[in-house]
C-alpha positions in Angstrom: 95.1 117.1 112.4 95.8 113.2 112.2 99.2 111.8 112.9 100.2 108.9 110.5 103.1 107.0 108.9 104.2 107.2 105.2 105.6 103.8 103.9 106.2 102.2 107.4 104.7 98.9 106.0 107.8 97.7 104.0 110.5 100.3 103.5 111.1 103.7 102.4 112.9 102.0 99.4 115.8 104.3 99.3 117.6 103.5 95.8 114.3 102.8 93.8 113.4 104.9 91.1 110.0 106.0 92.5 111.3 105.9 96.2 109.2 102.6 97.1 110.0 99.1 95.8 107.0 97.4 94.1 106.6 94.5 96.5 105.4 96.9 99.0 102.3 97.5 97.2 99.0 98.0 99.6 98.0 94.5 98.3 100.8 93.2 100.6 99.6 95.0 103.5 98.6 92.5 106.2 96.4 92.7 109.2 99.3 92.5 111.6 101.1 95.3 109.6 98.1 97.7 110.2 97.6 96.4 113.8 101.3 97.3 114.5 100.6 100.9 112.9 97.6 101.4 115.1 99.4 99.9 118.2 101.9 102.6 118.1 99.4 105.2 118.0 99.3 106.3 114.4 95.7 106.8 113.0 96.8 107.1 109.3 98.8 105.2 106.8 99.2 105.9 103.1 98.9 103.2 100.4 101.5 102.4 97.7 100.2 101.3 94.4 102.3 99.4 91.7 99.5 98.9 89.0 96.2 100.7 89.4 94.6 98.5 87.0 94.9 95.2 89.0 92.4 96.0 91.8 89.1 94.3 91.6 86.1 95.6 93.6 86.3 92.7 96.0 90.0 93.6 96.6 89.2 97.1 97.2 86.6 96.1 99.7 89.0 94.0 101.6 91.6 96.6 101.9 89.1 99.4 103.2 87.8 96.8 105.7 91.2 95.9 106.8 92.1 99.4 107.6 88.7 100.2 109.2 88.9 96.9 111.5 92.5 98.2 112.8 91.4 101.8 113.3 93.7 103.1 110.6 92.7 105.8 108.0 93.6 105.4 104.4 96.1 108.1 103.7 97.1 109.4 100.2 97.9 107.0 97.6 101.4 107.0 96.2 101.9 105.4 92.6 105.3 103.7 91.7 105.5 105.7 88.4 108.8 107.2 88.8 109.8 110.5 87.1 108.2 109.9 83.8 105.9 113.0 83.8 108.8 115.1 82.5 110.3 112.5 80.4 111.6 113.9 77.0 110.4 110.7 75.5 106.7 111.3 74.5 105.7 107.8 74.9 107.0 107.5 78.3 105.4 110.7 79.2 102.1 109.7 77.9 102.2 106.5 79.5 103.0 107.9 82.9 100.0 110.5 82.4 97.7 107.5 81.9 99.2 105.7 85.0 98.4 108.8 87.1 94.9 109.2 85.7 94.3 105.5 86.5 95.6 106.3 90.2 92.8 108.9 90.4 90.2 106.4 89.7 91.4 103.8 91.9 92.2 106.4 94.6 88.6 107.6 94.6 87.1 103.9 94.9 89.7 103.4 97.9 88.6 106.4 99.7 92.0 108.0 99.6 91.8 111.7 100.2 94.3 112.4 97.6 96.9 110.9 95.2 100.5 111.7 94.8 101.9 114.0 92.0 105.6 113.3 91.7 107.2 116.1 89.8 109.8 113.7 88.6 113.3 114.3 87.1 115.1 113.9 83.6 117.7 111.8 85.4 117.0 108.3 84.4 118.5 107.0 87.4 115.7 108.3 89.7 112.7 110.7 90.1 114.4 112.6 92.9 117.8 112.9 91.5 119.3 116.1 90.1 119.8 116.7 86.3 121.0 119.9 84.6 117.7 120.5 82.9 115.5 119.8 85.8 115.4 123.7 86.6 114.8 124.7 82.8 111.6 126.3 81.5 111.2 123.5 78.9 111.0 120.7 81.8 108.7 123.0 84.0 106.2 123.5 81.0 106.6 119.7 80.2 105.2 119.0 83.9 102.6 121.6 83.6 101.3 120.1 80.5 101.4 116.7 82.0 99.5 117.7 84.9 96.8 119.7 83.1 96.1 116.2 81.4 95.7 114.5 84.6 93.8 117.3 86.4 90.8 116.7 83.8 90.3 113.1 85.5 91.0 114.3 89.0 88.3 117.0 88.6 85.7 114.6 87.2 86.6 112.3 89.9 86.5 114.7 92.7 90.1 113.7 93.6 92.8 115.8 94.8 96.4 115.7 93.4 98.9 116.6 96.1 102.3 117.9 94.5 105.4 117.2 96.4 108.5 119.2 95.3 112.2 119.5 96.2 115.2 121.4 95.2 116.3 118.9 92.8 113.0 118.8 91.0 111.4 121.2 88.5 109.5 122.7 91.3 112.5 123.7 93.5 111.2 126.7 95.9 108.0 128.0 97.3 107.9 130.6 94.6 108.4 127.9 91.8 105.6 125.8 93.5 103.3 128.9 93.4 104.1 129.4 89.6 103.4 125.9 89.0 99.9 126.2 90.7 99.2 129.4 88.7 100.0 127.8 85.5 98.0 124.7 85.9 95.0 126.5 87.3 93.0 123.6 88.7 91.1 123.5 91.9 91.9 119.8 92.1 95.8 120.6 92.5 96.8 120.6 96.0 100.2 120.7 98.0 101.8 118.3 100.3 104.2 120.3 102.7 107.7 118.5 102.9 110.0 121.3 103.5 113.0 119.0 104.2 113.2 118.3 100.3 113.4 122.0 99.5 116.6 122.9 101.7 119.3 124.4 99.4 121.6 126.5 101.5 123.2 127.0 105.0 121.2 130.1 105.4 118.0 127.9 105.1 119.3 125.2 107.2 120.1 127.5 110.0 117.1 129.7 110.0 114.4 127.1 109.5 111.6 129.3 110.7 111.9 132.0 108.0 112.5 129.2 105.6 109.2 127.5 106.5 107.2 130.6 106.6 107.7 131.3 102.9 106.1 127.9 102.2 103.1 128.7 104.6 102.8 132.2 103.2 102.7 131.5 99.4 101.2 127.7 99.6 99.1 127.9 102.8 95.7 128.1 100.6 96.8 124.8 98.7 98.0 123.0 101.5 96.3 119.7 102.7 98.7 117.4 104.1 102.5 117.1 105.2 105.4 114.8 105.6 107.1 114.9 108.8 110.8 114.5 108.9 114.0 116.1 109.8 117.7 116.8 108.6 121.1 117.7 109.8 124.1 119.6 108.3 127.2 117.5 107.6 130.6 118.7 108.6 131.9 119.1 105.1 133.8 121.5 102.7 130.9 121.3 100.3 127.2 122.0 101.5 125.7 118.7 102.6 122.7 117.4 104.4 121.4 114.3 105.5 117.9 113.3 106.8 117.9 112.7 110.6 115.5 111.0 112.8 112.7 113.1 114.7 114.2 114.5 118.0 117.7 114.7 116.6 117.4 117.3 113.7 117.6 121.0 113.2 113.9 121.8 111.7 111.9 123.8 113.8 109.1 121.1 114.0 107.1 123.1 116.9 106.7 126.2 114.4 105.9 123.8 111.7 103.1 122.0 113.4 101.6 125.1 114.7 101.6 126.6 111.1 99.9 123.3 109.8 97.3 123.4 112.5 96.6 127.0 111.5 96.2 126.7 107.8 95.0 123.1 107.5 93.2 121.7 111.0 92.3 118.5 109.4 95.4 117.8 107.5 97.1 114.3 107.6 100.8 114.7 109.1 102.8 111.5 107.9 106.0 110.7 109.4 108.4 109.8 106.6 111.7 108.1 105.7 112.1 106.5 109.0 113.1 102.7 109.3 110.1 100.6 110.5 112.0 99.9 113.9 112.2 103.9 114.5 108.5 104.5 114.1 107.7 104.2 117.8 110.5 106.6 118.9 109.5 108.9 116.1 106.0 108.7 117.2 107.2 109.7 120.7 109.2 112.5 119.3 106.3 113.9 117.4 104.1 113.9 120.5 106.6 115.9 122.3 106.7 118.5 119.5 103.0 118.6 119.4 102.7 119.0 123.3 104.9 122.0 122.9 102.9 123.4 119.9 99.6 123.0 121.9 98.2 120.6 119.4 96.0 117.6 120.3 96.0 114.9 117.5 92.4 113.9 116.3 91.4 110.1 116.9 90.3 107.6 114.4 86.5 108.5 113.8 84.5 105.4 114.9 
């Protein structure tokens, strides 16, 4: 497996509709940015795309060269298209479908192994925010229909779509994700393991190994990558979680990494949602987990 960083260049973009602000497009990644990623020890960084139709062949060549010169693999691409795939407004939904189709074409040219499929939300304030309709059949079916359209292009481009779900989204559990894969029925649709997103109870939070195993059992055959992050339970009358830095949280990361190695030994594991200044300590924590798990990270293929 390869250890990388997700959205280290710039910010994780909390508060933005898609999760990443537009000014941190891969077009703004500098040589110094990528050198910093490489110097820490990461071998992968994902790419953020605000508009897939603004990339010339020369620009694509420059981006690929810059990554290679710094011994950093280009990871998955993530478009800043928000939650439009399940938007009840058909014009918004169709425009978002076209955006993700264009992401498939651009991602192939960039050499990305996959492009992000964000399930979205009916909540207009953000793609990862709850809404009363998000867990309904009509929103699930809307996402299935949108994805089937995108998969036609993904299949023709030889590009993988990687779905990432979460409890607030239309794909809110391992079982619901499996239902989604069955409903779409495309070999181009894959899964990005990001278990922290799915936690929905204290039982799950206090028994993360059992919680993780359901995802690996049901979705192992679809899994090609993962986001590495952690969480903590907040002392509160109501159930409340917050993300936590690696090394200080409650997720059984050793078990998580062991199972990822078993089901997908060439996966890209990207540390996510950590401020830029915390990526070195997070890298060190990831190394400690991997040492306990008996995992040796792959190096950049020269």
